[in-house]
C-alpha positions as a Python dict, from the first residue, in 0.01 Angstrom:
ca = {
    (1, 'M'): (0, 0, 0),
    (2, 'L'): (-350, -117, -97),
    (3, 'L'): (-233, -171, -453),
    (4, 'A'): (61, -380, -332),
    (5, 'A'): (-170, -598, -121),
    (6, 'F'): (-407, -643, -415),
    (7, 'A'): (-119, -741, -645),
    (8, 'W'): (5, -992, -385),
    (9, 'F'): (-336, -1160, -373),
    (10, 'V'): (-380, -1159, -751),
    (11, 'F'): (-39, -1297, -839),
    (12, 'G'): (-9, -1553, -559),
    (13, 'G'): (249, -1374, -352),
    (14, 'G'): (415, -1670, -188),
    (15, 'D'): (558, -2014, -206),
    (16, 'D'): (367, -2339, -183),
    (17, 'A'): (452, -2402, 183),
    (18, 'D'): (86, -2428, 280),
    (19, 'R'): (25, -2688, 9),
    (20, 'R'): (283, -2939, 130),
    (21, 'P'): (150, -3253, 299),
    (22, 'N'): (147, -3236, 677),
    (23, 'P'): (337, -3531, 828),
    (24, 'D'): (109, -3521, 1136),
    (25, 'V'): (-200, -3602, 925),
    (26, 'D'): (-291, -3966, 864),
    (27, 'Q'): (-355, -3941, 489),
    (28, 'A'): (-532, -4280, 470),
    (29, 'E'): (-776, -4177, 745),
    (30, 'L'): (-835, -3840, 578),
    (31, 'D'): (-903, -4007, 241),
    (32, 'A'): (-1146, -4252, 405),
    (33, 'A'): (-1333, -3968, 577),
    (34, 'E'): (-1360, -3771, 252),
    (35, 'R'): (-1484, -4082, 71),
    (36, 'D'): (-1746, -4140, 343),
    (37, 'V'): (-1874, -3784, 302),
    (38, 'R'): (-1887, -3808, -77),
    (39, 'E'): (-2069, -4143, -69),
    (40, 'A'): (-2312, -4050, 210),
    (41, 'P'): (-2684, -4041, 128),
    (42, 'D'): (-2824, -3691, 83),
    (43, 'A'): (-2981, -3688, 430),
    (44, 'D'): (-2640, -3753, 590),
    (45, 'S'): (-2438, -3547, 345),
    (46, 'V'): (-2264, -3222, 422),
    (47, 'R'): (-2262, -3101, 63),
    (48, 'D'): (-2513, -2825, 121),
    (49, 'W'): (-2316, -2588, 342),
    (50, 'G'): (-2135, -2261, 313),
    (51, 'P'): (-2224, -1925, 165),
    (52, 'G'): (-2542, -1929, -39),
    (53, 'A'): (-2663, -2264, 93),
    (54, 'A'): (-3023, -2278, 198),
    (55, 'K'): (-3071, -2283, 573),
    (56, 'P'): (-3265, -2581, 706),
    (57, 'N'): (-3610, -2518, 842),
    (58, 'P'): (-3638, -2538, 1219),
    (59, 'P'): (-3826, -2843, 1346),
    (60, 'H'): (-4112, -2622, 1468),
    (61, 'P'): (-4189, -2251, 1468),
    (62, 'P'): (-4043, -2061, 1760),
    (63, 'T'): (-4288, -2000, 2041),
    (64, 'P'): (-4362, -1638, 2123),
    (65, 'P'): (-4244, -1513, 2461),
    (66, 'E'): (-4490, -1513, 2751),
    (67, 'P'): (-4653, -1173, 2813),
    (68, 'R'): (-4540, -1007, 3132),
}
């Protein structure tokens, strides 16, 4: 069973149904949003995200809890 699942993932295992355009999506708006993200200055960009991306530093160190 595990071998069959592995083979399905390696060889694609399905049709291209998930790659068809969705008629409910405004393609022009989606393209404009993607263009805005690509052309954004580095401070406003979302390019540095996902696995392996450096985490931003917090604005200040966390304060220690009050002793009880």
